[in-house]
C-alpha positions as CSV (number, residue, x, y, z in Angstrom):
1,M,105.9,55.3,90.5
2,V,108.4,54.5,93.1
3,L,110.1,57.9,92.5
4,R,106.7,59.7,92.9
5,T,106.1,57.9,96.1
6,L,109.6,58.7,97.5
7,L,109.0,62.4,96.5
8,V,105.7,62.5,98.4
9,L,107.2,61.0,101.5
10,L,110.1,63.4,101.4
11,C,107.9,66.5,101.1
12,T,105.6,65.4,103.8
13,A,108.5,64.7,106.2
14,C,109.8,68.2,105.7
15,I,106.6,69.9,106.8
16,P,107.1,71.6,110.1
17,K,105.2,70.2,112.9
18,P,103.7,72.6,115.5
19,G,105.8,72.4,118.7
20,Q,104.6,72.4,122.2
21,P,104.7,75.8,123.8
22,T,107.5,76.6,126.2
23,V,106.1,76.5,129.8
24,S,107.2,78.8,132.7
25,S,109.0,76.8,135.3
26,N,107.3,78.8,138.0
27,N,103.8,80.2,138.2
28,S,104.6,83.8,137.0
29,D,102.3,86.9,137.3
30,I,102.3,89.0,134.0
31,T,100.6,92.4,133.7
32,V,99.0,92.7,130.3
33,V,98.5,96.1,128.8
34,T,96.8,96.5,125.6
35,R,96.3,99.8,123.6
36,N,94.4,100.1,120.4
37,I,95.2,103.3,118.4
38,N,92.7,104.4,115.6
39,P,93.7,105.6,112.2
40,A,93.9,109.2,113.4
41,G,96.5,108.3,115.9
42,N,94.3,108.6,119.0
43,F,94.1,106.0,121.8
44,T,90.7,104.3,121.6
45,G,90.9,101.8,124.5
46,P,92.0,98.3,125.1
47,L,91.7,95.5,122.5
48,P,88.2,94.0,121.9
49,E,87.2,91.3,124.3
50,P,87.4,88.4,121.9
51,V,90.8,89.2,120.8
52,L,92.1,89.7,124.4
53,T,90.6,86.5,125.5
54,A,92.4,84.6,122.6
55,L,95.5,86.3,123.5
56,L,95.3,85.5,127.2
57,D,94.8,81.8,126.4
58,G,98.2,81.6,125.0
59,L,99.5,83.1,128.4
60,N,97.6,80.5,130.4
61,Q,99.0,77.7,128.3
62,R,102.5,78.8,129.4
63,N,101.7,78.9,133.1
64,L,101.6,82.6,133.2
65,N,98.9,84.3,135.3
66,A,97.5,87.4,133.4
67,S,96.1,90.4,135.1
68,S,95.1,93.6,133.4
69,V,94.5,96.2,136.2
70,I,95.3,99.4,134.4
71,S,93.0,102.3,135.3
72,Q,91.6,104.9,132.8
73,T,93.9,107.5,134.4
74,A,96.9,105.2,134.0
75,M,96.1,104.7,130.2
76,E,95.8,108.5,129.7
77,N,99.2,108.9,131.4
78,L,100.6,106.1,129.2
79,A,99.2,107.7,126.1
80,K,101.2,110.9,126.8
81,L,104.5,108.9,126.5
82,Q,105.5,108.8,122.9
83,V,108.3,106.3,122.9
84,Q,107.7,102.7,123.7
85,K,110.8,102.4,125.9
86,H,109.4,105.1,128.1
87,R,105.9,103.5,128.2
88,L,107.7,100.3,129.4
89,E,109.7,102.3,132.1
90,W,106.5,104.0,133.3
91,L,104.7,100.6,133.5
92,A,107.6,99.1,135.4
93,Q,107.4,101.8,138.0
94,D,103.7,101.8,138.2
95,Q,103.0,98.0,138.3
96,G,104.8,96.8,141.2
97,G,104.6,93.3,142.3
98,T,104.4,91.6,138.8
99,D,107.0,89.3,137.4
100,L,106.6,90.4,133.7
101,I,104.9,93.2,131.7
102,L,103.3,92.6,128.3
103,L,102.5,95.6,126.3
104,I,100.5,95.1,123.2
105,E,99.9,98.1,120.9
106,T,97.9,97.8,117.8
107,H,97.1,100.2,115.0
108,T,94.5,99.5,112.4
109,E,94.4,101.3,109.2
110,Y,92.2,101.0,106.0
111,F,94.4,100.5,103.0
112,S,92.4,100.1,99.8
113,Q,89.8,98.0,98.0
114,L,91.0,94.9,96.2
115,S,88.8,92.7,94.1
116,G,85.6,93.8,95.9
117,R,87.1,93.3,99.4
118,Y,88.4,95.9,101.8
119,R,92.0,95.6,102.7
120,W,93.1,96.8,106.1
121,T,96.5,96.7,107.8
122,V,97.0,95.9,111.6
123,T,100.3,97.1,112.9
124,A,101.1,95.4,116.2
125,E,104.0,96.2,118.5
126,L,104.5,93.6,121.2
127,S,107.0,94.1,124.0
128,L,107.7,91.8,127.0
129,A,109.8,93.0,129.8
130,D,110.9,92.3,133.4
131,P,110.1,95.2,135.5
132,E,113.1,94.6,137.6
133,D,115.5,94.6,134.6
134,L,114.3,96.5,131.5
135,T,117.5,95.8,129.6
136,T,116.2,92.3,129.0
137,S,113.0,93.3,127.2
138,I,112.2,91.9,123.9
139,H,110.1,93.5,121.1
140,R,108.3,92.1,118.1
141,S,106.8,94.4,115.4
142,V,104.4,92.9,112.8
143,E,102.1,94.2,110.0
144,I,99.1,91.9,109.3
145,P,97.0,92.2,106.1
146,V,93.3,91.7,106.7
147,F,90.7,91.5,104.0
148,M,87.1,92.3,105.0
149,Q,84.0,91.7,102.9
150,F,81.9,94.6,103.9
151,H,82.4,98.3,104.1
152,H,80.8,98.6,107.5
153,E,83.3,96.2,109.2
154,R,85.6,98.5,111.1
155,E,88.4,98.3,113.5
156,A,87.0,95.8,116.0
157,A,85.9,93.4,113.4
158,V,89.5,93.9,111.6
159,L,91.2,93.1,115.0
160,E,89.0,90.0,115.5
161,Q,90.1,88.8,112.0
162,A,93.7,89.4,112.7
163,S,93.6,87.7,116.1
164,P,95.0,84.3,115.0
165,A,98.1,86.0,113.5
166,L,98.5,88.1,116.7
167,E,98.3,84.8,118.8
168,R,101.1,83.3,116.6
169,E,103.3,86.4,117.0
170,L,102.7,86.6,120.8
171,S,103.5,82.8,121.1
172,T,106.8,83.3,119.3
173,L,107.6,86.2,121.6
174,L,106.7,84.2,124.7
175,D,108.6,81.2,123.6
176,A,111.7,83.3,123.0
177,W,111.4,85.0,126.4
178,L,110.9,81.8,128.3
179,S,113.7,80.0,126.5
180,A,116.0,82.8,127.3
181,A,114.9,82.8,130.9
182,E,115.7,79.1,131.2
183,A,119.1,79.7,129.9
184,R,119.9,82.6,132.3
185,P,121.7,81.6,135.5
């Protein structure tokens, strides 16, 4: 009995506790650019509003003022660039007056039907860069499996289902950036 109690205490003590997000020391402006790419590889527009709102809440918690002022013409020009590094360079030239650039690119793809559910994969590329110094940019790639119950649920519903995982990945990226920024002289 004592051994069982000791084992339970040791196991619960080892459970990681969620930490507080790293907060920016100054009120930084961040330009957020989201691109959603359909299974055919064509740009379909920004992320759905509920997903974008959830992601922007993570920025606000870290004292980052988000703005997303990308015109349709700018999005078309951005879609012509094939390499993510070139897209960041173009955004750095185009978006003057911002402290940071956050580029979120998602790609949803139907995978298969498993046990009566429809499995989709959301591939996300997250990039965070200082427009003044692109050599300090950081990137994070993630694949998120999503199971949908109905056949008619498509890309927007899949992205909403993947939203919590996208939030966690963005939080990890932001915390890494802000921690490194605090260490820089």
